[in-house]
N, CA and C atoms as an extended XYZ file, in Angstrom:
201
Properties=species:S:1:pos:R:3:atomname:S:1:resname:S:1:resid:I:1 pbc="F F F"
N       -11.148      -91.808       72.386 N   MET     1
C       -10.980      -90.197       71.867 CA  MET     1
C        -9.721      -89.656       71.136 C   MET     1
N        -9.471      -89.290       70.552 N   PRO     2
C        -8.226      -88.496       70.427 CA  PRO     2
C        -7.254      -87.893       71.526 C   PRO     2
N        -6.063      -88.145       71.364 N   SER     3
C        -5.324      -87.053       72.284 CA  SER     3
C        -6.147      -85.260       71.848 C   SER     3
N        -5.697      -84.485       72.905 N   LYS     4
C        -5.609      -83.038       72.685 CA  LYS     4
C        -4.911      -82.408       71.907 C   LYS     4
N        -3.872      -83.036       72.442 N   LYS     5
C        -2.142      -82.168       71.630 CA  LYS     5
C        -2.059      -83.338       70.469 C   LYS     5
N        -1.884      -82.638       69.100 N   SER     6
C        -1.611      -83.352       68.060 CA  SER     6
C        -0.822      -82.104       66.996 C   SER     6
N        -0.144      -82.402       65.948 N   ASP     7
C         0.591      -81.706       65.006 CA  ASP     7
C        -0.823      -81.280       63.656 C   ASP     7
N        -2.239      -82.655       64.389 N   HIS     8
C        -2.818      -82.691       63.073 CA  HIS     8
C        -4.349      -82.079       63.268 C   HIS     8
N        -4.468      -82.021       64.485 N   HIS     9
C        -6.017      -80.846       65.053 CA  HIS     9
C        -5.628      -80.620       65.737 C   HIS     9
N        -6.874      -79.093       66.296 N   ARG    10
C        -6.757      -78.339       67.065 CA  ARG    10
C        -8.446      -79.045       68.158 C   ARG    10
N        -7.673      -78.788       68.996 N   ALA    11
C        -9.099      -79.394       70.078 CA  ALA    11
C        -9.720      -78.003       70.871 C   ALA    11
N       -10.754      -78.007       70.851 N   PHE    12
C       -12.123      -76.762       71.439 CA  PHE    12
C       -12.736      -77.557       72.644 C   PHE    12
N       -12.464      -77.235       73.356 N   ASP    13
C       -12.875      -78.263       74.745 CA  ASP    13
C       -14.482      -76.943       74.593 C   ASP    13
N       -15.800      -77.586       75.500 N   VAL    14
C       -16.862      -77.190       75.593 CA  VAL    14
C       -17.894      -77.687       76.896 C   VAL    14
N       -17.796      -75.820       77.516 N   PHE    15
C       -18.472      -76.239       79.373 CA  PHE    15
C       -19.564      -75.864       79.402 C   PHE    15
N       -20.583      -76.011       80.117 N   LEU    16
C       -21.660      -75.599       80.622 CA  LEU    16
C       -21.491      -76.004       82.128 C   LEU    16
N       -22.358      -74.541       82.359 N   PRO    17
C       -22.339      -74.604       84.099 CA  PRO    17
C       -24.117      -75.424       84.109 C   PRO    17
N       -23.736      -75.867       85.283 N   GLY    18
C       -24.957      -76.716       85.434 CA  GLY    18
C       -25.090      -78.056       85.394 C   GLY    18
N       -24.356      -78.764       84.374 N   GLN    19
C       -24.566      -79.988       83.697 CA  GLN    19
C       -24.066      -81.199       84.715 C   GLN    19
N       -24.856      -82.236       85.130 N   PRO    20
C       -24.252      -83.344       86.355 CA  PRO    20
C       -23.102      -84.038       85.394 C   PRO    20
N       -21.824      -83.361       85.140 N   MET    21
C       -21.130      -83.694       84.504 CA  MET    21
C       -19.672      -83.660       85.659 C   MET    21
N       -18.407      -85.280       85.221 N   SER    22
C       -17.605      -85.361       85.782 CA  SER    22
C       -16.116      -85.007       86.054 C   SER    22
N       -16.347      -83.755       85.173 N   ARG    23
C       -14.988      -82.730       84.988 CA  ARG    23
C       -15.115      -81.451       84.733 C   ARG    23
N       -14.601      -80.865       86.299 N   TYR    24
C       -14.698      -79.889       86.498 CA  TYR    24
C       -13.619      -78.557       86.586 C   TYR    24
N       -14.022      -77.467       85.484 N   ILE    25
C       -12.155      -76.716       85.048 CA  ILE    25
C       -13.064      -75.517       85.366 C   ILE    25
N       -12.795      -74.153       86.437 N   GLY    26
C       -12.656      -73.482       86.649 CA  GLY    26
C       -14.310      -72.752       87.331 C   GLY    26
N       -14.806      -74.016       87.591 N   GLY    27
C       -16.393      -73.758       88.564 CA  GLY    27
C       -16.948      -74.593       87.171 C   GLY    27
N       -16.439      -74.506       86.103 N   LEU    28
C       -17.715      -74.910       84.690 CA  LEU    28
C       -17.247      -76.589       84.752 C   LEU    28
N       -18.584      -77.190       84.070 N   LYS    29
C       -18.345      -78.533       83.822 CA  LYS    29
C       -18.118      -78.754       82.530 C   LYS    29
N       -17.022      -79.691       82.093 N   GLU    30
C       -16.632      -79.835       80.059 CA  GLU    30
C       -18.159      -80.821       80.105 C   GLU    30
N       -18.399      -80.780       79.010 N   ILE    31
C       -18.967      -81.578       78.607 CA  ILE    31
C       -18.766      -81.909       76.853 C   ILE    31
N       -18.299      -81.429       76.161 N   ASP    32
C       -17.364      -82.051       75.032 CA  ASP    32
C       -15.828      -81.204       74.831 C   ASP    32
N       -15.822      -81.812       73.930 N   THR    33
C       -14.343      -81.933       72.954 CA  THR    33
C       -14.855      -81.749       71.616 C   THR    33
N       -14.536      -80.966       71.070 N   VAL    34
C       -14.650      -80.854       69.084 CA  VAL    34
C       -12.890      -80.373       69.029 C   VAL    34
N       -13.263      -81.418       67.299 N   PHE    35
C       -11.881      -80.848       66.566 CA  PHE    35
C       -12.105      -80.669       65.199 C   PHE    35
N       -11.283      -79.927       65.118 N   TYR    36
C       -10.937      -79.279       63.754 CA  TYR    36
C        -9.494      -79.421       63.617 C   TYR    36
N        -9.464      -78.679       62.175 N   GLY    37
C        -7.750      -79.441       61.117 CA  GLY    37
C        -6.857      -78.077       62.268 C   GLY    37
N        -5.561      -79.236       62.201 N   LYS    38
C        -4.593      -78.091       62.337 CA  LYS    38
C        -4.251      -76.491       61.931 C   LYS    38
N        -4.665      -76.364       60.413 N   ASN    39
C        -4.514      -75.175       59.957 CA  ASN    39
C        -5.777      -74.407       59.708 C   ASN    39
N        -7.228      -74.970       60.694 N   ASP    40
C        -8.737      -74.582       60.164 CA  ASP    40
C        -7.853      -72.934       61.179 C   ASP    40
N        -8.807      -71.935       60.280 N   THR    41
C        -8.808      -70.232       61.115 CA  THR    41
C        -9.719      -70.513       61.839 C   THR    41
N       -10.645      -71.104       62.609 N   ILE    42
C       -11.771      -70.565       63.080 CA  ILE    42
C       -11.137      -70.356       64.983 C   ILE    42
N       -12.226      -69.508       64.953 N   THR    43
C       -11.902      -69.028       66.021 CA  THR    43
C       -12.742      -70.115       67.198 C   THR    43
N       -13.142      -69.244       68.674 N   GLU    44
C       -13.409      -70.010       69.679 CA  GLU    44
C       -15.286      -69.449       69.419 C   GLU    44
N       -14.982      -68.124       69.050 N   GLN    45
C       -16.573      -67.338       68.830 CA  GLN    45
C       -17.132      -68.058       67.891 C   GLN    45
N       -16.157      -68.955       67.228 N   GLU    46
C       -16.955      -69.418       65.342 CA  GLU    46
C       -17.225      -70.869       66.056 C   GLU    46
N       -16.440      -71.345       66.885 N   VAL    47
C       -16.539      -73.072       67.211 CA  VAL    47
C       -17.979      -72.747       67.897 C   VAL    47
N       -18.138      -71.684       68.680 N   ARG    48
C       -19.144      -71.684       69.669 CA  ARG    48
C       -20.571      -71.841       69.150 C   ARG    48
N       -20.246      -70.940       67.669 N   ASP    49
C       -21.857      -70.006       66.841 CA  ASP    49
C       -22.106      -71.732       65.825 C   ASP    49
N       -21.396      -72.448       65.848 N   SER    50
C       -21.388      -73.674       64.731 CA  SER    50
C       -22.173      -74.487       65.876 C   SER    50
N       -21.932      -74.943       67.006 N   LEU    51
C       -22.366      -75.762       67.581 CA  LEU    51
C       -23.711      -75.194       68.618 C   LEU    51
N       -23.927      -74.407       68.699 N   VAL    52
C       -25.401      -73.676       69.215 CA  VAL    52
C       -26.389      -73.824       67.983 C   VAL    52
N       -25.543      -73.328       66.278 N   ASN    53
C       -26.374      -72.856       65.318 CA  ASN    53
C       -26.825      -74.120       65.253 C   ASN    53
N       -26.027      -74.834       64.832 N   HIS    54
C       -26.039      -76.131       63.473 CA  HIS    54
C       -26.483      -77.294       64.373 C   HIS    54
N       -25.711      -77.346       65.741 N   ASP    55
C       -25.977      -78.831       66.209 CA  ASP    55
C       -26.496      -78.802       67.575 C   ASP    55
N       -27.410      -77.632       67.356 N   GLY    56
C       -28.052      -77.304       68.944 CA  GLY    56
C       -27.552      -77.329       70.241 C   GLY    56
N       -26.823      -77.326       70.376 N   TYR    57
C       -26.178      -76.785       71.923 CA  TYR    57
C       -26.651      -76.469       72.601 C   TYR    57
N       -26.567      -76.375       73.851 N   ASP    58
C       -27.317      -74.679       74.811 CA  ASP    58
C       -26.344      -73.639       74.353 C   ASP    58
N       -27.601      -72.661       74.410 N   SER    59
C       -26.406      -70.986       74.440 CA  SER    59
C       -25.443      -70.767       75.442 C   SER    59
N       -26.023      -71.462       76.606 N   ARG    60
C       -25.222      -71.463       77.769 CA  ARG    60
C       -23.759      -71.694       77.510 C   ARG    60
N       -23.291      -72.734       76.467 N   ILE    61
C       -22.220      -73.037       76.217 CA  ILE    61
C       -20.970      -71.704       76.166 C   ILE    61
N       -19.639      -72.028       76.373 N   ILE    62
C       -18.272      -71.609       76.823 CA  ILE    62
C       -17.122      -72.935       75.692 C   ILE    62
N       -16.216      -71.835       74.684 N   VAL    63
C       -15.430      -73.248       74.572 CA  VAL    63
C       -14.318      -72.186       74.433 C   VAL    63
N       -13.491      -73.065       74.564 N   LYS    64
C       -12.347      -73.130       75.112 CA  LYS    64
C       -11.195      -73.436       74.548 C   LYS    64
N       -10.147      -72.858       73.014 N   GLU    65
C        -9.088      -74.143       72.567 CA  GLU    65
C        -8.246      -75.192       74.149 C   GLU    65
N        -7.827      -76.233       73.908 N   ALA    66
C        -7.908      -77.147       74.249 CA  ALA    66
C        -6.012      -76.238       74.477 C   ALA    66
N        -5.375      -76.796       75.704 N   LYS    67
C        -4.313      -76.318       75.697 CA  LYS    67
C        -3.237      -77.549       75.402 C   LYS    67
């Protein structure tokens, strides 16, 4: 998996409450990380909408840009 910090891409972490995953962040469990180009102007909400509407993710997901 690529590093979340890069000069070439932006990473967004995907969280879902109540899933048996190993990484916990603020009471949520990280289920995935998705990447977009560094210059993409996409927002966290647009990433979430794409994952739910196009990729079939659970509508309860929360998306946060990785730091």
